[in-house]
N, C-alpha and C positions, 0 to 999 in steps of 0.2 A: 515607407510601408508601401505594400502593394494594394491597390484598390480591388474590388471584387471584378472589375471589368478589365483587370490586367494593367491599368494606366499606372505608370510609375510616378510616385508623389515624393515630395521631398518634406523634411522634418516631420512633426507629428500630425500633419494635416490629414484630413479624410475626406472621401468623395461626398458630394452632396446627394442627399436623397431626393428622389423625384416626387414623393408625396409624404404626407403626415402632418400632424398638427404643427401649429406655429412653433409651439415649445420644442417639439422634436427637431423640426428644421433649424431653429436657432441655436439649439443646445448642439446639433450636429456641427453647424458652423463655427461655433464657439470652441470646438473640440472637447465638448464636456460628455462625459460617460453616461451611458444609460444605467438605470439603477440596477445593482447587481442582484442576482437571483440566487435561489438555492443551489442551482446546478453547479457541479463541481466542488461542493462544499465551500463556496465563497462566502455567502452571507445568508442570514435567514430571509425567507420570503417575506415581502412587505406588502401591507394592504394597499389598495389604489388610494390615491389623494382625493380628498373631497374637491367638489368643482370650485369652491372659493380658493383653495390652495393653488389648483391648477391655473386659475385665472391670474391670481397673484404672481405666480411664476411665469406666466406667458408674458405679462406686462414688464416684469424684470428683465426677461430674456430679450424682449423687443427693444427695450430702452437701451440695453447695453450691447447689442448686435453690432454696433458700428465700433465697438472699442476692442473687440476680441478677434479670434482668428477668422480668416477668410474660408469660404467654403473649399477652396483647394489652394495648395501652395503652388501656383504656376511659377513658371521661370522668373517672371517679374512682378512685383507687386507695387503699384503706385496708389492704393486705395486710401492711403492715410495722409501722411505730410507732404505737401507739394515740394519740400526741399529734399525728401529722401525718398528713392526708389530702390527697394532692397531686392536682390536678387538672391532669394532664399537658398536655391540649390547651390549656387556658385559660393556663396558665403559659408554655408555649412561645409563645404569642401575645403575652403580656405582654413576654417578653425580646426577641423578635424585632422588636416594636413596629409594623412596617410592612411594605408590599410582601410579603406572605405568599405570594402565588401567583408572583411573579418569584423570590423566595427558593428555592421548590420547584423551580422551572424551572431555575434555575442549578445546583441540586444535582444535578438529574437529568441535566443535561449532563456532569457530573463523574463519571458511571458508566463513561464511555468508558474504554478501557484505557490511553490515554495519561495519564491522571490518576492512575494507579496508582503508588504509590511506587518509586522506583529509586535505587539507593545508589552502586553500583560503577560510575560513569560517568566517563568523561573530562571535564575542565573545560568544553570546548567544547561537548560534548553536554549537559551539565547545564544550560548556558545556553540552549541551543536547545530543550530540553524545557520550560523555563518559558515561553519565547516561544510555542511551539506550545500550550500550555495556555492562555495568555492569548488567543491568536487564537481558540480553541475557544469561549471564553467570550463574546469580542467578537462572534462570528458570530451568536449568539442574539440580538443587539440588545436586551438586557435593560436596558441602562443607556447613558447618553450624557452627553458632557461638558456638554452643554446643562442637564443635571439641576441644575448649581449655581445657575442663575438661573430655573429653570422651576418649575412648580407641584408637582413631586415631588422635592425635593432629598435625600429620604431614600433614594432608589433608589440612588445612587451609594454611599451609605455601606453599604447592604445588600449591594452587590456585593463590597465590601471584606471584609465579614464572611464571606460564602460562600467567597470566595477563600482567606481565612485559614484556614479549615478543612482545606484541601487541601494548600497549598504557599505557604509564606512567601516564596519567590522570585517566584512568580508574582503573589502579591498586591502585592509591593514594586514589581514592574514595572508593574503596573496603577497603583498610586497615583502613580506618577511620570508615566506617560503621560496619565491622566485628571484628576488633581488638580494636580500641580505645573506640568507642560507645558501640558496642554489647558485646566486651569482658568485658567492665568495668560493665555493667548491669549484665552480667553472675557472675562475680566474687565478686562484691561488693553488688549485690542485693540479694534479698531473694526470697522466693517462690511466693510471690505476684507479684513481679516484672517479675520473670521468666514467669510465666502463661501469664501475660498480654503482654509481649514484644518479648520473643525469636523468636517465629515462625514468627511474623511480621517482625523481623529484618532480617530474613533468605529471606523472601519473598520480602523486600524492600517495604512492606506496612507501616513500621515505619522507616523512614530515620533518621538518627541521625547524630550529631556532637559532638565533644569533646571540651569543653570550659575550657582548662586550662591555656594556656599562656595568659598573659596580656601585654598590651603595655609597661609597666613599669617593669614587672616581667616575664622573661623568664626562664632562668636557675635557678632563685632563687624564684621559684614559691611558696615556703612555706611561703613567705612574702607577697603573693597577697592581694589585697584590697577589692575585691568582697565580700560582705557580704550575709549571709543568717541568719536572725534574726527570732526566733520564736515568733509569736503573739499569746500569750496563750489564749487571749480572743476568737479568732477564730480558734486556733490550726492550723495554717497555717504558712509556711515560707514565708517571704518577702524578695526577692532577690533584691540587689541594687548595681549600679555601682557608687561610690562615687565620683570619679574623672576621668578625661581623662586618666591617667596612668593605671586605673583599667578596662578599656575596654577590652573584650576578643579579641584576635587580632591573624590573621592568621587561622581562623577557618574553616577548609575545610568541604564542604557541607553546610557551614553557609549562603552563599550569595544567594543560589537559593533553594536547594533541601531538606534541613534539616526541618522535621517538631518538632523534639525532639532534646534536648541537655543535655548531662551531663555537669552540670555546677559546677564547683569547687569553693568553697567559704568559707570564715571563718564563721565557726558555732557559732552562738552567742544565748545564752539563759539567760534570767534575767541579761544582761550585762556582763556574763562570757563568754569569748572565749574558745572554745574547739578545735581549730585548723581546718585545712582545711578539709572538707568533700566534697562527691559527692551527688549531687542533680539531679534527673530526672526532666527536666523542659520542658514544651511544650512552643515552641518559634512561631510556625506557626499553622494556622488553616487548615482544610482539603482543603480549596482552595488556600493554600500557602501564604495567607495574614498573616501579623505579628499579635501575640496577643497583647492586650493592654499592654502597658508598655515596650515591646520589641523594641529595635531600631535595625534595621539591616542596615549595610552600606557594600557596595560592594567595594572590594579592587581593582578590575579592572584588567589590563593587567599586566603580570608578565614576567620575563625573559624567562620563560619556564612553561610547564604544564597549559596552559591556558583553558585546559578542566576541571580544578579543580575550583570550585567556592569558593574562599576564601573570607571570610566576617569578619566584625566586630561587635560584640554583646554589646549592652548596656541595662542594666535593670534598670527600676525605679519603685519601689514598685510593682514589679512582684510577685503574689502570687502563691503559689504552696501548695498542700495538705502535711499534715504531712508525709504521706507514700511515698513522693517523695524523702525523704532521703534514699540513698542506704545503707541499715543497716545491713550488715552482721558481722561488728565489733563493730559498734557504733549504738545505739538506743535511742530513745526518747519515753518514755511511753504516754498513753493517757492523763495523767495529767502534762506533760512536764518534767519530770526527765530524765536527760541524764546519760546514763551508756556507758562504753566502755571496751572492752577486752584489749585494748592498753592503758596503763596509761600514756605514753609520748606522747606529741603533735606532735613532729618530727616523731615518728613511725606512727602515724596516717596518716601523710602526705606521707610517704613512702608507706604505704599500698594502699591509694587511687590512688597513681601513678604507681601502680605495673604493670598495662597493657602496660606501656611504654616498659617493658622488652621484652615481646614477640614481640612488635611493632618493636623493634630493629632488630629482626629476620627478620621480614616482610621486613623492609626497605632493609636490606642486601640482601635478596633473590631477591627483584625485582632489585636492583643494579646489581647483577650478571647477571639477565636474560637480562637487558638492555646492559651490557657489552658484553654478547654473540652475540646479535644482530649485535652490532657495529662490532665486529670482524668478524663475518660471512660475513658481507657486504664487509668490507675492503679486507678480504683474497679472496672473489670471484673476486672483481674488479681487485686485484693485479695479479690474475691468468689469466684474460682475456684481460687486457689492454697492448697493445703491445708498446714498445718504442724501442729506438735505440740499435742495437745489435752491434756485431764485425764488421760486414760488412758496417755499417752504414745505413742499413734499419731498419724499424720499424718492427721488428720480434722477438722481445725478451720481454716476459712477465715482468713487473716490480717486480714481486715476485723473479725473478732470481737475482736482485740486492741485493748486501749485504746490502745497505742502508735500503731497504724495510724489508729484513729479520730481521736485527738487531732491527728495530723499532717495528715489529708486533710480531714476534715469542715469545719474552719474556713476552709479554702481555697474550699471549694465556697459557703459563705455569703457570703465576700468577693467571689467572683465574681458572684453574684447583686447584691449591693449595687452594684458598680461597673457592672454591666450596667444596672441601672435608673437609677442616676445618669447613665451616658452617654446614656441615652434622653432624659433631661431636658436635657443639654447640647445634643443634636441639635435639639430643639424651640426652644431659646433662639435657637441659631445660624440656623436657618431663619427664625424671625420677626425677627431682628435685621437681615436682609437689606433689609428694607423699613421697619424701625422704628429710628430712630437713636438712640432713648433706651435701647434694649437692647443697643447695640454693646459698650459698656464691660463689662457683666456677660457678654456672650458671649466676649470676649477672655479674662477671668479664668477662666471655667468651662473653656474649651478648655485653657488652660495649666495648670490644676490637674488634670484628668482623665487627660490623656496621660501624665504621670509616674505617677500612682497606678496605672493599668491596665498600663503597661510593667513597672514594678517588681513589681507582684502577678504577672505573667506569669513573670517570672524566678524569683520566690520559688515559685511553684506548679510550675514546670518542674523546678526543682532538688529540690524535696521529693518529687514524684512519681518522679523518676529514682532517688532514695535508696530511697524505700519499695517500689520495684519491684525492688530488689536488682541482680543481675547482668543480669537481663533489661532493666532499665531503660537499661543501657549499651550494649545492642545498637542498632544504627542503624535496624534494621527495625522497632523498636518506637516510633520516632518522637520520643522525648522528647528526644534529643539536638538535633534540629532546631528544637524549641521553645525550648531554651535559646538557640541561636544566634540565634533570631529575637527573643528578648526583649532581648538585649544590642543588637542593631542598633536595636530600637524604643526604648531608653532614650536614645539619642543623636541619632536622626533626627528631623527638624522641630523641632530644639531640645533641647539637652542638658536632662535632667530637672531637674537643680539650678539651672540658670539659668532655666528656666521657673518654677520655684518662687519664685525671687527676684522675677520679673515679677508673680507672683500677689500677693504681699506688698506690692510697691511699689504695684500699681494699687489694691489694697484701701485703702492708706493714702491714695492720691490722692482716692478716692471719700469716704473719711471727712471728709477736709479740705474737700471741696466740699459736704459735707453730703447727699451722694447714697447713703451706705451707713450704716445704723445698726448700731452694734457690738451683737452679741447680749448680753442680760443674763443675769446668774447668778440663775436663778429658784428653784434648788433646791439644797440640799446634803443628800447621802443619808447619814444617820447611823442607828445602831442597826439594828433589824431591817428589811431591804429585801427586797421581793420583785422579783428582777431579770429578771422576764419581762413587764414592761410596756414596750412600745416607747416610748411618750410619756415616761416617767420616764427611760429610758436616753438618749432624744433630747435632753432637757434638759441632761444631762451634756456631751454633744458641743457644745451651744450655749454652755454656760458655758466649756468649754475654749477655744473660738474666741474668746469675748468677753474673756477674760482675757489671752489671748496678744496679740490685737489692741491692747488697751489698753496693755499692757506695751511692745510694740513701738512704739507711737505715743508713748508718754510718754518712752521711752529714747531715741529719735531726736530729740525736742525738747529734752530736758535736756541731751544730750551736745553737740548741734551749737550750742546756746545758750551752752555753757560753751566754745565755740572749737574743738571737735574738727571736722576736716573731714568732711564728710558721707560722702565716699568711704570713708574710713578706719572711720568707724563702721559703715557697712553691710557693707563687704566683709571687714574684718579683726577687727571686734570683736563684732558682734552676728549672724553668720552662723547660728549654731545657732537663735537666736530667730526670725530670718526664715523659715528652713526649717519649723520647728515650726509657726509660724503659718499658712504657706500649706497646709501638710499638714492642719491642723486644720479649716481652711475647707473643703478638698475633701472630707474624711470627714464634716463635718457635712451637706454638700449630699448625699451619698449617703445618709446616714441619713434625712435629711428625706424623701427620695423613697422610700426603702424603707418608712418608716412609712406613707406614702400608699398604697403598693402593698398593704401588709397590710390596710389597711381595706377594699380591694376583695377580697382573696383571703386572709381571716385563717387558714382552716384550712390552706392550703398553705404560708403564708409566715410566720406569727406566730413560730414557734420558730426559723426560719432567720434572721429579722431580730434577734431577741434574741441569737442565737449571734454573728452579725456584731458586734452591738454590745459585747457582753462580750469579744470577740476583741480589738478595737480598744482598749477600756478596759483590759485586761490588759496590752497591749503598752505602755501609758503610765501605769501605775498611780503610778509615782513623782510624776508631775505632779498626779494627782487627790489624792494623800495630802498632798503639800506644800503645796497651795493649799487643803487642807481641804474639798474637795468631796465626798470620801468619808472615813469613818474606817477603821480598821485592821479591824474586823469586817466592813464592807462590802467592802473589798478582798479579804479571804479568801472572802467569798461570791461575788465575781465570779469568782475562780479556780475555786470549786466548781461554780458555775452552768455555767461554760464546759465543765468536764469532763462534768457531767450532760447538758447538751445535745448534746455531741458523741456520748455514748452513745445517747440517744433518737432523734437524727437519723440515726445510721448504718443504721438499718433502712429510712428513706426515700430513701436516696441514689440508689437505682437509678431511682426515678421523677424525682427532682430532676435527674439527669443526662440521663434521656430528654427532659425539658423543654428541653434544649439543642438539640434538633431536628438532631442530627448524624446522618446516614443511616448504615447500615451501610458502604457502599462508602467512605465518608470515614473510618471508623475501622479502616483497612486496616493493622493491626498484629498480629502472631501472638498476643500475650498479651491481645489483645481477643477472641480466638476460641479454638478448640481447639489450644492451644499445644502439647499433647502430641503430637497429630497432626502438627502443623506440623514437629516435631522427629524424625519417624521417617525422613526422608530427608536427604539432603545438599544443604540448600537454600541454602548458601553466604550465608546471612544476606539473601536476597532473598525477596520476596513475589510478584513478577511476573517474567515472561520478560524478557530483555534489550530495551532500546530504542536504536534508532539513527535519527538525523534522516533525513527524506525526501529532503534536499539536501546536498551536501557541505558541511562547515564546517571 
């Protein structure tokens, strides 16, 4: 943010005021927001607080001043832990990775009132609000569907990260419009599709959905039942839903806003099936009424993300022109002859589903943004909530408690590790667009990081909710919406467990082809061990991955050679080993990248990297002990080191959270600010004035 004096500051910090009451000065230092007024329709005017309330608030703020944000985020801050000196600006740039100016501009757009949280809304208004928010971001032209094939592919991921800080529903609608729908038109379509649609997709003039999943066919979508049969008399495709299990299911944007759909269907010509292909089909007219033959059903209220209009789609003899086939790899001539660059039917399906790969990066990016918001809220509250101290008075911030530190600080370390790991995944994915030799690695990385990020989002949100007590249960404090988003992310763009199976399968295939070297067991840690050396800790991650990969390869070979069916071994006997192997690979990648980041920013990240490592080692101690990678003394030291680092790092958490780069207006939760002031009036659990759509819905 820019200060009134023009000084450039990093993170959500604000310039110090020259005068004012102690409460005002400390509130400012804490990054706490002033009480909202009636101006701009934000909240009702509140009466002045009685003097006793002001005195209580001043006392609380004075006591917590040392635990929350400094007056300004200068380049280096050593105000807290003597072991950690956080360069907030540099670390924010590291985490954001790219497109820093565009990110700042997108966050600035979200200062508008429409982006403030609202909770007690009718379902139709909640959906319209998410759509209006998306339109606002699209209006800035900060990103484009063309980014996927352009020279700045990171920009579209940056947009997802920024959107995820504000509203999971808006971010979900964004990823379907730009990645799944728009990206598929971009990649599978040809010039005629690009000229007709891409600019309209960017401007939300052609809103689309992605109709892949069917009620009966989710992860095994190659067996879907929807058909697209060529009527040679009229040279049109006829789309049909033959039975209930074939209805397109969980279609984001489908219930309300989409005019177009990329429909995946079995391509049939003269009775011959040519596999699953993608067709660009109109499903609504300009007035949003359904076109003849299309049946749309609203899926209604969900566990979370109710701003997303999920629908079910049925097709009954819906006709689409010959050119509706997205024909970059398969085409049909004017006389109805089918040709394809891909001879195998399964390869055609993998090609049409290719956009799911970048979609997994989008989901991971949104998950991490939601995680950062949850952690920022929880740490802010833990710094300002006073509970019983040594004297029996309520004079101790709960962040001083070991219980709170041990619950929250490891989540912060893991968030950093996943963020740094995901940045690496983006780089490999971007390079693999033009380098075939990297494509297999790109697939594995995308499939590994999406589950790790979304699972972590769920764990962090649940822990933050619990550690914030009753305040965490209030919708206005936003932790509930992160929990809902995390559960959606665990399933979207591929069920996490299924993706982990794919990671293990693809790794074994690369090993069999001699294209992946199993990590070696280079060290066993026994006796006295100093567990604050990242390279030593990294060697344990490498050893775990190597041992598990070797065990999985050997087990599969032995059992299948003995006559056991491959399917039974993989799906019914060795599922735990499959999952553990994939997770070990993903965590090894994150630790590798974290160690590289430590080399560039040792003072800021060294201790945090070690904390991430001992946190993951601690969670899997039985493996390291039974494989004799550590002895019992080292196992105990891992636990002690984790507790010690949590305590040491707790003093640096304000700066580490500030480096997330979440501006104040996107931390619009009462417990992020002066929550005592917030509760002086009957606010009905809202932080902003009611919102109604500009047009009837």
